[in-house]
N, C-alpha and C positions, 0 to 999 in steps of 0.2 A: 207735223206734230211729232213730238218725241217724248218718250217716257224716261224717267230718271230713277235709278235704283242706287241706294247706299247699302253696301254689304259690309257690315261691321267696320265702318269707317271711323278712324281716330285721327286726331291732329294734335301734335305737341309743339310748343315753342320752348326749346330747351327741355327742362324737366317739368314744365307746366303742361298738363293735358287739358286742352280747352274743348275738344270734341271727343266723346267717349263712346266707342262701339255703337255707332248709330246705324240702325237698320231701318230703312224707310223706302217706300215705293211712292213715286209721284206719277200718276197716270197721264198718258198722252192727252194733250188738250185741256188739262185741268188747270184750275187756279188754286195754288197752294200758298198759304201764308205762314211764315215763321214768326212766332211771338215768344216773348219771355222777358225777364228783367235785364237790365244793362249787364253786360259781361257774361251772358248765358251762352254765347257762341252762335247766335243766329246769323250775324253778318259773316262770320268765319265760314259757316256752312255754305252760305251763298257764294263766297269767294272760292270755295273748293269746287263748286259746280263750274264756275267761270274759268278755273285754272289759274287764278291769281295767287293761290296758295297750294303748296304741295301736300299730298296726303301722306301721313306718317304710316298708317296701317289700314288694311281693308281695300275694297275695290269700289270705284264709282263707275256706273254704267249709264250711257246715254244712247237711247235707241238699241239697247241690248249689247252695246260694244264698250269694253273697258276703255276709259279715257285718262287713267292716272298719268300716263306719259304722253298724252296728246297736247300739243300747244294750244293755248287759249284761242287763237285765231282760227283753228281748225276744228273746234268743238261744235260749231253751229249755234253759239249762244251770243246774245247781246245784252249788255248790262246798262241800266239807268241808275245813276248815283244820286245821292242826296244833293251834291253840288252839281249845278247844271253843266259846268265845264265847257262853256261856249267860247269860241274865239271872238273877242270883241271887235276885231277889224274886219271880220267876215260877215256877209249877209246871212240871213236865215237859210237861203238856198245853198250857199257855199258851206255853211256849217253842216248841213244835212248831207251834202255831197262829199265832204272831205274824206271820210273813211273809204268810200268807194273809189275816190281818185287815188288814194294810196294803194288800193288793191288793183289799180290799173283796169278798172271796169270800163267797158265801152261807154263813150259819152252819151250816146242815145239811150243806152240801158240805164245809165246814171240818171239822166233827165227823167226817164219814165218812173223810176223808183222814187225819186224825190217828189215829183208831182203827185204820184199816187199816195205817198205818205202824207203830203200836205192836204190832199183831198180828204183822206180818212180823218185827219185831225182838224179839219176845217180851218186851215192856215194858208189857203191859196193866196189870199190878199196880203200876207205878211212876208212873202218870200224875199222881197228886196230890202226889207228893214234890217238894221243892225240890232244886236242884243240890247243895247242901251235904250232903244226905242220900244222895248217890249215890257209888259208886266211880268210879274213872277210866274203866274200861271202860263203865260205864253212862252216864256223861256223854258219852262219844264216840258211843254209840248214839243218844243224844238228838240230837246234832249231825247224825248220819246220817239220823235220822228226820225232822228239820226239812227236809233236802234231799228226802227221799222225798215229803213232802206236796206239794211243788211239781209233782210228776209231770213231771220234766224229760225232755228227749230225751237229754241227756248228763249224767253224773255226773263231777265232777272232784274228785280227792282229793289234797291237798297234804301229804304226810308225816303222815297222820292218826294214826299209831300211835306216833310217836316219843316222846310224853310218857308212854307206858305201860311198866310193867315187862315182863320177858321173858315171863312166863306169860300176862299179859293180851294181849300182842302176838300170841301164838299163837292165843288164843281169838278175838280180833277179826279176825285174818286169815281164820280159818275162817268167821266170820260174814259177812265181806265177800264171800268166794267164794260162799257160799250165797245171799247177796243178789243177786249177779250172775245166778246161775242162776234165781232166782225172778222177777226183774224182766225179764231179757233185755235190759237197757238198755246203751247204749254207756258204758263207763267208762274214764277216763284217770286214771292213778295215778302220783304222783311219790314216789320213795323213794330213800334211800341204802342201804337194807338189801337185801343180795343174796338172802337167803332169801325175803323178801317178793316180790321181783321174780320169782324162779325159780318160786315156788309159785303165785302169783296170775295171772301174765301168760299170755295167749295170744300176745301179741306184745310184745317188748322193744325199746325204742329206746335205744341207747347214745349219749350226747351227750358231746362234749369241746370245750371252748372255743367253745360256741355252734353247733357243727356236728354233724350226725348222722354217727357213725362206722359204725354198722351197725344194720339192722332185721331182726328175725327171731324165730322161736319160741325159747323158752329153751334147749332142747337143741341147736338149730342153732347158736346163738351159743357154747354151751359147747364143742361138738365141732368146729365149723368156723368159728372166728373169722376175719374177713377181714384183720385186722392185729394187730400186737403190742399196741396199746392195748386192744382189746377182749379179747384173750386174757388180758392181765394184770388187767383189771378184773372180768371175769365169772369167778366161782369163788372159793371161800374154803376153805382157803388158796389163794392165787393160783398160777398156773402158774409153774414154774421156768424160768429163761432162762439159757443158757450161751453165751458168745461163741465163735465158731468161724469156720472157712472151709470152703467147698465143696471137698472132696477129689475128688469125682467127681459127674457129672451125666449121667443117661441115661434111656432110655425107661422103665426099671423103677423109677426112684427116684433118690435122691441119697445121698451119704455126706458126713458133716460131720466135719472134723478138729477135735478139742477139745484144749485144753492138757493135757499130761501123759499123754495116751492114745496107746499105740503104734498102735492101729488106729482108723480113722475109724468113726463111728457111722452105720449106715444109717437112712434115713428114707423112708417110703412116700409121697413127695410128688413132684409134677411139677417139673422144673427151672424152668419158667416164664421162660425167657430168661436164667437165671442160669448163668454159666459157672464151671468149676473155678477156684478161687482167689478167688472173690467172698467178701466178708465177710458173714456171716450170724449169726443167733442160732438156737440149737436150743431148742425149748420142749417141756416135758413136765409133765403134771399130777402132783401128789404121789401120787395113788392108782394111777397107771399105772406107777410105778417098781417093779421087781422086786427083792426083797431076798433074799440068801442066797449061800452059798459056791459053789453049783452053778448059778448063773444062766447061761442060755444066751445071753441077749440082751447085745449089746455095752454096755459102760458102765464107769464109774470105780469106784474103791474109796476109802474115806475113813474119818474118825474122827467119831464122834457127839459133837457139842458140846452138845446140849440135847435132852431128852426131854419132850414135852408129853403127858401122859396125860389124855385127854378123856372117858374112860369107854367110849363106843362105839368109839373109835378112839385111836390113839397116833401123834403126829407126831414124827418124828426129824429134827433139824437136823444135817446131815452136811456137814463140811468136806472137799471132795475136791480133787484136783489140777486138775479142770476148773472148779471154782467151788462155791459154796454151793448145797446142795439141801435141800428140805424133802420128806420121804418119809412117806406115810401107810402105817404098817406093820401096822395091825390092833391090836385091844385086847389080844390075848393075847401080843404080843411081849414077850420078856424082855430086850430090848436096853437097855443102860445107857450113861450118859455115859462116854466114854473108849473104848468098844468100837470096833474096826475092822470095817467091813462092806463087802461087795461089792454093787454095784448094777447092775441090768440096765435098759437103756433100749430097750424093744421098738420095732421099726421102725414098726409100724402105730399106735403111740401118740405118735410124735414129730411135732412141728410144726416148720417151718422158716420163718424170717422174713428177708426181704431187708434190706439196710442201711437202706432207707427205711421199714421197718416192715411192708411188705406181706407177707401170708402166702402162701407157695407152696401151690398147691392140693393137698389131701391125696388119697391114693388108697387105697381099701379100708379106710378108718378105721372102727374100732369105734364104733358110735353108742349103745351102751348101757352 
């Protein structure tokens, strides 16, 4: 196992700075996931660990040792790419053994490593097959097995499941989680898939325009985002945002005035230096909105513009006087397009963001 430390690491391509002063600790044996929008720098950050890109400024340490000038092959890392990159004329065994052969590893040791990787990935019966005879999931397992045979200190995954269909992604996600538990190795994983990030990660790193927005456990980021960007990026469907102004700010919380509502909406957050009259955004996740004529929590009413029935849940798109809201209403709801409904916004489920996007600290928020 090996820890990874980014100490004010930056990367430029010409005059374009794609990674900006990143400070980050990745604990030995942990599973860390990089997420963010396209072009945010998550794959570049992974390539810096692998040594496939040079660091412009700052220091990268693996196991406490600076590796800025260490060749990729000597860093003790193995990378699994989005493309399987298998040799079509070689068997599964030969593909998994190829890197060891280039490194002139003893034949008996090579055989031991390949068969052990095949056992871990439950591929013993596939070793003589060619890639054309394998499914997409099996090919990706071969690519992962090729990484395992190197017995690296760090595994790097660059969107390894994006070429698979939905069912295979679920299966491979489970296999990667099992692999982490079995090997206990440090793993760093890049994805744009929220479900992959939330289910696999022990630590999520949210990136935006080359900078780290927030680092934390999945539910920490979900329930206590530090800014509006993280709040909107983590969660699917994303958090609702309504523009408003602070109507009151006190020791017990704040109240936010929203367009079209006679009474301000209370929120269990600290004022954090924001005074009454300040422009803010009120945020609430779709599953936390209360639906019904007798709702006790403050909130708007509106007309349903769209109903999305997803089987296990139903999403209602509601046009209200305060703005558009997406509501998770439950699979059994009988709501239809055109219906008028009342909505409640519970104070302990509301987030409030200052004009600069910073989140006001929540108080007594439900974490489950």
